[in-house]
C-alpha positions, 0 to 999 in steps of 0.5 A: 401350086395347082396340086396344093390348091386341089389338096386344100379344096379336098380338105375344105370339102371334108370340113363341116361345121355344126352351128346352132341355127336359132341361137346364132341367128338371134345373136347375129341379127341382134348385133346387126340391129344394134349397129344400125341403131348406133349408126342411124344418127350419123346417117339420117338427119332429122328436124325437131319440127317434124312429128314423124321423121326419117328415123321413126320407121327404121328405129321401130323396125330395129327395135322390133327386130332386137326384141324378137332376137332377144326372145329367140336367144332366151328360148334357146338358152332355156332349151340349153338349161333344160338340156333339150336338143337344139336345132343344128345346121351342118355347113360345108366349109368349101361351099361357104368359102366359095360364097365369100369369094363371090361376095368379095368380088361384088364388094370390090366391084362396088368399091371400084365404082365408088372410088373411081366414079366410073361404072365401067371400071367396076363392070369390067372388073366384075365381068373379068373376075367372074369369068376367071373365078368360074375358070372360063377358058374361051378368050372370046368370052372375055372380049365379049363381056368387056366389050358389052360392059364398055359399050353399055356404059358408053351408050348411057354416058354419051348417047343418053347423058346418064352419069353413073 
């Protein structure tokens, strides 16, 4: 198993992707702005009596972002039509997979905290997951981090009466 994982890591280390930066960023953030605009009515309640409501600034910001993204994409399309070189970024696949694993640990931590309604469950998972991910071999580190996570939670919960 370890040998197969080592081979897979070596293969991913050698894989590199070339991405047209401005074109990709323009499209991705235009879609993010569009998603925020579509989700906002279900997330932010407004009153018809208010002149300026809770949606005003986010809508203005997302509209401005989408206009800028459209201009960036248009500029890159003009470059493509004129056969001018685009700016590319080389991305190493192994580095990006490692970053996605870290992001997954953080998302799972959040989900655990929300579903169990106990911060301590997420904190213990996060601490253990990062120690395992970074291949920590000292058992004392596991005991210390779990002990600190539980201790901090208990201090806030029972001594300070803070629910989180």
